[in-house]
C-alpha positions in Angstrom: 0.0 0.2 -0.2 1.5 3.5 -1.0 1.1 6.1 1.7 1.4 9.7 1.1 3.1 11.2 4.4 2.5 14.1 2.9 -1.2 14.4 3.3 -0.8 13.5 6.9 1.7 16.4 7.4 -0.4 18.9 5.9 -3.3 18.4 8.3 -1.1 18.0 11.2 0.4 21.3 10.8 -2.8 22.9 9.6 -4.3 22.1 12.8 -1.7 23.9 14.7 -2.5 27.3 16.1 -0.1 29.5 17.6 -0.5 32.9 19.9 0.7 35.9 19.0 4.2 35.7 20.8 4.6 32.2 19.6 3.9 32.8 15.8 6.7 31.6 13.6 8.5 34.1 11.9 8.5 35.0 8.1 11.1 33.3 7.2 9.5 30.1 8.8 6.1 30.9 7.0 8.1 30.9 3.8 9.7 27.6 4.1 6.1 26.0 5.3 4.7 27.3 2.0 7.6 26.2 -0.2 6.9 22.6 1.7 3.3 22.8 0.5 3.4 24.1 -2.9 4.9 23.8 -6.2 6.1 26.9 -6.8 9.3 28.5 -6.1 10.3 29.5 -2.4 9.1 32.7 -1.0 12.1 34.1 0.8 11.2 37.8 1.3 7.5 37.7 2.6 5.3 40.6 1.3 5.4 43.6 3.1 1.6 44.3 3.0 1.6 40.5 4.7 -0.9 40.3 7.5 0.1 39.2 10.7 -1.9 36.2 12.5 -3.6 39.2 14.7 -4.7 40.6 11.9 -5.8 37.6 10.2 -8.1 36.5 13.2 -9.3 39.4 14.4 -8.9 43.3 13.7 -7.6 43.1 10.1 -10.3 41.6 8.3 -12.0 44.9 8.1 -9.2 46.5 6.4 -8.5 43.6 4.0 -12.4 44.1 3.1 -12.0 47.4 2.3 -8.9 47.0 0.2 -10.4 44.5 -1.8 -13.3 46.5 -2.5 -11.4 49.7 -3.2 -9.3 47.5 -5.7 -12.4 46.1 -7.3 -14.0 50.1 -7.7 -10.6 50.8 -9.2 -10.3 48.4 -11.7 -14.0 49.2 -13.1 -17.2 47.3 -14.4 -16.1 45.3 -17.9 -18.7 45.7 -21.0 -21.8 44.8 -20.2 -21.5 43.7 -16.4 -22.5 45.3 -13.4 -25.4 46.6 -15.1 -29.0 45.3 -13.2 -31.8 44.1 -15.3 -33.8 47.3 -14.7 -30.3 49.5 -16.0 -30.2 47.6 -19.1 -34.1 47.9 -20.0 -35.3 44.1 -19.5 -37.1 44.5 -16.1 -40.8 45.9 -15.2 -39.2 49.1 -13.7 -37.8 50.4 -17.3 -40.1 53.4 -18.0 -39.9 52.7 -21.5 -41.2 49.1 -21.4 -43.1 47.1 -18.4 -42.5 43.0 -19.2 -45.4 42.2 -17.5 -47.8 44.5 -18.2 -46.9 43.9 -21.9 -47.3 40.1 -21.7 -50.8 40.3 -20.1 -52.0 42.8 -22.7 -50.9 40.6 -25.5 -52.3 37.7 -23.7 -48.8 35.8 -23.0 -48.8 35.7 -19.1 -50.3 32.2 -18.4 -49.0 30.8 -22.0 -47.4 27.3 -21.8 -44.4 26.1 -23.4 -45.2 24.3 -26.8 -48.2 26.7 -27.5 -48.8 28.1 -30.8 -49.7 31.7 -31.2 -52.8 32.9 -32.5 -52.9 35.3 -35.8 -53.8 38.1 -34.0 -51.5 37.5 -31.2 -48.5 37.5 -34.0 -49.6 40.8 -35.7 -50.1 42.3 -32.1 -46.4 41.1 -31.1 -45.1 42.3 -34.5 -46.8 45.8 -33.9 -45.5 46.3 -30.2 -42.1 45.3 -31.1 -41.9 48.1 -33.8 -43.5 50.4 -31.4 -41.0 50.1 -28.5 -38.0 50.2 -31.3 -38.8 53.9 -31.6 -38.2 54.6 -28.2 -34.4 53.3 -28.6 -34.4 49.9 -27.6 -33.3 47.0 -29.5 -35.4 43.7 -30.7 -33.4 41.2 -28.6 -34.2 43.4 -25.8 -37.6 44.1 -26.4 -38.5 39.6 -27.7 -36.4 38.8 -24.3 -38.7 40.5 -22.1 -41.9 39.5 -23.8 -40.6 35.9 -23.6 -40.8 35.4 -27.4 -38.0 33.4 -29.4 -36.1 35.4 -32.0 -36.6 32.9 -34.7 -40.2 32.7 -34.3 -40.4 36.2 -34.6 -38.4 36.8 -37.7 -40.3 33.7 -39.0 -43.4 36.1 -38.6 -41.4 39.0 -40.9 -40.6 36.8 -43.4 -44.2 35.3 -44.1 -42.9 31.9 -43.4 -46.5 29.2 -43.4 -47.7 28.2 -40.2 -48.2 24.7 -40.4 -51.0 23.2 -37.8 -50.9 20.4 -36.1 -51.5 17.2 -37.6 -54.6 15.3 -36.2 -54.3 12.0 -34.2 -55.8 8.9 -36.5 -57.2 8.1 -32.8 -59.0 11.1 -32.0 -62.9 11.3 -32.2 -64.7 12.9 -35.2 -67.8 15.0 -34.2 -70.1 12.2 -35.7 -68.5 9.9 -32.7 -69.0 12.7 -30.1 -72.4 13.2 -31.4 -73.2 9.5 -31.7 -72.3 9.0 -27.7 -74.2 11.9 -26.7 -77.5 11.1 -28.5 -77.1 7.1 -27.0 -76.6 8.7 -23.8 -80.1 10.5 -24.1 -81.9 7.5 -25.3 -80.9 5.4 -22.5 -79.9 7.8 -19.3 -79.4 4.5 -17.5 -76.3 3.4 -19.6 -72.9 3.5 -18.5 -70.0 4.6 -20.2 -68.6 0.9 -20.8 -72.9 0.1 -21.9 -72.5 3.2 -24.5 -69.0 2.0 -25.6 -70.3 -1.5 -26.5 -73.6 -1.0 -27.6 -72.1 1.8 -30.5 -69.8 -0.9 -31.9 -73.4 -2.5 -33.6 -73.4 0.9 -35.6 -69.9 0.9 -36.6 -68.8 3.1 -34.1 -65.7 2.0 -32.3 -65.2 4.5 -29.6 -63.0 3.0 -26.4 -64.8 3.4 -23.1 -62.3 5.7 -21.7 -63.4 8.1 -24.4 -66.9 7.9 -23.8 -66.5 8.7 -20.1 -64.4 11.9 -21.2 -67.3 13.1 -23.2 -70.0 12.1 -20.7 -68.0 13.9 -18.0 -67.6 17.3 -19.9 -71.3 17.4 -20.3 -72.0 16.9 -16.7 -73.6 13.5 -16.9 -71.0 11.3 -14.7 -71.9 10.7 -11.1 -70.9 8.5 -8.5 -73.0 5.7 -8.4 -73.6 3.9 -5.5 -73.8 0.1 -4.7 -77.1 -1.6 -4.0 -76.9 -3.0 -0.7 -77.8 -6.9 -0.9 -81.0 -7.9 -0.1 -80.1 -10.8 2.2 -78.0 -8.4 4.3 -81.1 -7.0 5.3 -82.2 -9.0 8.3 -86.1 -10.0 7.3 -86.2 -12.6 9.8 -85.1 -10.6 13.2 -87.1 -12.1 15.8 -88.5 -9.8 19.0 -89.5 -12.5 21.2 -88.8 -16.6 21.9 -90.4 -19.0 19.7 -90.8 -17.5 16.6 -87.7 -18.8 14.8 -85.7 -22.0 15.4 -82.8 -23.2 13.6 -82.3 -26.6 13.0 -78.8 -28.3 12.1 -76.1 -31.1 13.1 -72.2 -31.2 13.4 -69.8 -34.0 13.6 -68.7 -35.6 16.8 -66.0 -38.3 17.9 -66.8 -41.1 20.0 -64.6 -43.8 20.6 -63.0 -42.7 17.4 -66.0 -43.5 15.4 -68.1 -40.7 13.8 -71.1 -39.4 15.6 -73.9 -36.4 15.4 -74.6 -33.8 17.4 -78.3 -32.6 16.3 -79.5 -29.3 17.9 -82.6 -26.8 17.8 -81.9 -23.4 18.7 -83.9 -20.3 19.1 -83.3 -17.0 17.3 -84.0 -14.9 20.2 -82.7 -16.0 22.9 -79.9 -18.2 21.7 -81.7 -20.9 24.1 -80.8 -24.7 23.1 -84.6 -25.9 22.9 -83.7 -29.5 22.2 -80.7 -31.7 21.1 -79.5 -35.2 20.6 -76.3 -37.4 19.8 -77.3 -40.0 16.6 -75.4 -42.1 14.7 -76.6 -41.1 11.8 -78.9 -38.1 10.6 -82.2 -39.4 8.5 -85.3 -37.7 8.5 -86.5 -39.9 11.3 -83.9 -38.0 13.5 -85.1 -34.6 12.7 -88.7 -35.3 13.0 -88.0 -37.0 16.2 -85.9 -33.4 17.8 -89.0 -31.5 16.3 -91.4 -33.7 18.0 -89.5 -33.3 21.2 -88.8 -29.4 20.8 -92.9 -28.7 20.2 -93.5 -30.6 23.4 -91.0 -29.2 25.6 -92.1 -25.6 24.9 -95.7 -26.3 24.6 -96.2 -24.8 21.3 -99.5 -26.3 20.6 -100.9 -23.5 23.2 -99.5 -21.0 21.2 -101.6 -19.2 17.9 -98.4 -18.2 16.0 -95.9 -21.1 15.4 -92.1 -20.8 15.1 -90.4 -20.7 11.7 -87.9 -23.6 11.2 -84.4 -22.6 9.4 -82.9 -25.3 8.2 -80.6 -26.0 5.1 -81.4 -28.0 2.0 -80.0 -31.1 3.3 -82.1 -34.6 2.3 -83.3 -35.2 6.1 -84.8 -32.0 6.2 -86.6 -31.5 2.9 -87.8 -35.2 2.8 -91.5 -35.7 2.3 -92.0 -37.0 6.0 -90.2 -34.1 7.4 -92.2 -31.6 5.4 -95.4 -33.3 6.4 -94.7 -33.0 9.9 -93.8 -29.5 9.7 -97.4 -29.0 8.0 -99.0 -30.7 10.6 -97.5 -28.9 13.4 -98.4 -26.1 12.0 -95.0 -24.6 11.8 -93.6 -22.8 8.6 -90.5 -24.1 6.8 -87.8 -21.6 5.8 -85.3 -23.6 3.8 -81.9 -21.4 3.5 -79.6 -21.0 0.4 -77.5 -23.4 -1.3 -74.0 -22.6 -0.4 -75.1 -19.8 2.3 -74.4 -20.7 5.8 -74.8 -17.9 7.0 -78.5 -18.4 6.2 -78.7 -20.3 9.5 -75.3 -18.3 10.8 -76.9 -18.3 14.4 -76.9 -22.2 14.6 -73.6 -22.0 13.1 -72.2 -19.5 15.5 -73.8 -22.1 18.4 -71.5 -24.8 16.8 -68.4 -23.0 16.9 -68.8 -22.1 20.5 -69.6 -25.7 21.7 -66.5 -27.2 19.7 -64.2 -24.4 21.1 -65.2 -25.0 24.7 -66.1 -28.5 25.0 -65.9 -30.6 21.8 -62.5 -30.1 21.1 -61.1 -30.5 24.6 -61.1 -34.1 24.0 -59.4 -36.1 21.2 -62.4 -38.3 21.4 -65.3 -39.5 23.8 -64.6 -42.6 25.3 -68.1 -43.8 25.1 -71.4 -42.7 24.0 -72.8 -42.3 27.6 -69.8 -39.9 28.6 -70.5 -37.9 25.6 -73.8 -37.3 26.5 -73.3 -36.4 30.2 -70.3 -34.3 29.3 -72.6 -32.5 26.7 -75.7 -32.2 29.1 -73.5 -30.9 31.4 -72.2 -27.9 28.9 -75.4 -27.3 27.5 -77.0 -26.6 30.8 -74.3 -24.2 31.3 -74.7 -22.5 28.1 -78.3 -22.0 28.6 -78.4 -21.3 32.5 -75.2 -19.2 33.2 -73.1 -18.2 30.4 -73.4 -14.6 29.1 -73.7 -13.9 25.7 -72.2 -11.0 23.9 -75.2 -11.2 21.6 -77.7 -10.8 24.6 -75.2 -7.9 25.8 -74.0 -10.5 28.4 -77.3 -11.3 29.6 -78.2 -15.5 29.7 -80.7 -16.7 27.5 -84.2 -16.3 28.7 -85.8 -19.7 28.5 -89.7 -18.2 28.5 -91.1 -15.2 26.8 -91.2 -12.0 28.7 -94.7 -11.1 30.3 
């Protein structure tokens, strides 16, 4: 590695600050300069050299004064030292007010690349000729007006100003009128629908072009999406035994598949009836409905519950539908692939799985499963507070 000791030496020496009494002599200073500079050795210091006291303190103002005096004595060069107002280019010149002139000629808010109208060109030529009589040059006038000299002399020579060629994709007047006419015929049509329908009439107009035309006419408004009708609760009960939800879920007993069949009240979240079965057929569903019908004494009520079920074959079988009709209940099947139609029943299954069923890899026997689930359902109905009920327990009976 090549080291440069001179750089390190220079750094070290430039950091040394001496007091006035310990300042090195002028000869020493000259020797230092020889070491740092490539020029010849300075044996005789200049008689005008400043001491360290002057360079650090009181002599600095004298130095600035001498520099200012030497600058004034040398005098400005040609074209230097004159302000913009002295050269007649600023707004303070009495002969030309650039801002005012540009505003009068319509050049104030002109963007780069904009073409000049024939009236603007004629007025600019007249204005330049008028200001020339005051002693200003064309260069100064055109610079103040921010007009290119080549452009100005092209106007004087009568060069033909070529208009910009139209883009092949630019819409014609007939196409724009077709979009407006189509919108008037069908106010409900969007810009995409208008673009598609016009293609049948050999008008190939993009949806974005239709959107710009409609927006220029003020026919574009923010469209609000309609809310799905099933998001609005049509069956919102206000008392118990108005709507019941019925469903079943898988249960493992002694490593064998079983099913937990339950019936829940939509208003109170009360488990009306339940059972553990090996398989689910219309017989098990009918037994559950009869058990709930008798335990809640529905036969004494004038209005029977609405039964919300899915489209499983045990629920929509002929025997099940006949039983529901005999019990004077109303069958309300949900839609296919829409578990939210029976959402409160599904939410109950999540709770019982997280708090009871998933606590065991499998129940050892059917008796243990029935006893454990009976204990939990009693806790769920009688003691457990529900967030949907404002942390109250489900009311089993209708309020008076």
